[in-house]
C-alpha positions as CSV (number, residue, x, y, z in Angstrom):
1,M,0.0,0.0,0.0
2,E,1.3,3.4,-0.9
3,R,2.0,5.8,1.9
4,G,-0.8,8.4,2.4
5,I,-3.5,6.4,0.6
6,W,-6.2,5.6,3.2
7,K,-9.2,4.7,1.1
8,S,-10.2,1.0,1.1
9,E,-9.9,-1.1,-2.0
10,G,-13.0,-0.8,-4.2
11,Y,-13.9,2.5,-2.5
12,P,-16.6,3.8,-2.2
13,K,-18.6,0.9,-0.8
14,K,-22.2,1.7,-0.1
15,G,-22.8,2.0,3.6
16,I,-19.2,2.5,4.7
17,I,-18.5,5.9,6.1
18,D,-14.8,6.7,6.2
19,S,-14.9,10.5,5.5
20,Q,-17.2,13.4,6.1
21,S,-18.0,13.7,2.4
22,D,-19.5,10.1,2.6
23,L,-22.4,11.6,4.6
24,N,-23.5,14.0,1.9
25,P,-27.0,12.9,0.7
26,N,-26.4,14.7,-2.6
27,P,-22.9,14.3,-4.0
28,L,-23.6,17.0,-6.6
29,D,-24.1,19.6,-3.8
30,K,-20.6,21.0,-3.3
31,D,-21.8,23.5,-0.6
32,W,-22.9,20.7,1.7
33,S,-21.1,20.4,5.1
34,A,-21.2,17.6,7.7
35,W,-21.1,20.3,10.4
36,P,-24.4,22.0,11.3
37,L,-24.7,25.8,11.1
38,L,-25.2,27.0,14.7
39,K,-27.2,30.2,15.3
40,D,-25.9,32.9,17.4
41,G,-27.7,33.3,20.7
42,K,-27.6,34.9,24.0
43,P,-25.5,33.1,26.5
44,L,-27.4,31.7,29.5
45,I,-26.5,33.3,32.8
46,D,-24.9,31.0,35.4
47,S,-24.2,33.3,38.3
48,N,-22.9,30.6,40.7
49,R,-20.8,28.8,38.0
50,D,-22.2,25.4,38.6
51,F,-22.8,24.8,34.9
52,I,-26.5,24.8,35.4
53,P,-28.2,28.0,34.0
54,D,-30.0,30.1,36.6
55,G,-33.6,29.1,36.8
56,W,-33.2,25.8,34.9
57,L,-33.4,23.6,38.0
58,E,-36.4,25.4,39.4
59,K,-38.2,25.2,36.0
60,N,-37.4,21.5,35.2
61,Y,-37.1,20.0,38.7
62,P,-39.1,22.3,41.0
63,T,-39.1,19.8,44.0
64,E,-35.4,18.9,43.7
65,I,-32.2,20.6,44.9
66,K,-28.9,20.6,43.1
67,S,-27.4,17.8,45.1
68,D,-30.4,15.5,44.3
69,I,-29.8,15.6,40.6
């Protein structure tokens, strides 16, 4: 095997994913990316730096305290 060649023999084989471009549902679409476009948003406030946004625990688990989760 030549150095630097990493594709398997008989590549591409249907169903084998060995590069990001293998995930492209339309190979003719050259602008496609395997990575999603993330929207900018406002950061959530975490005033006590416990990695749980302020108000999230009270909203989602109103009867629990942080040490219970």
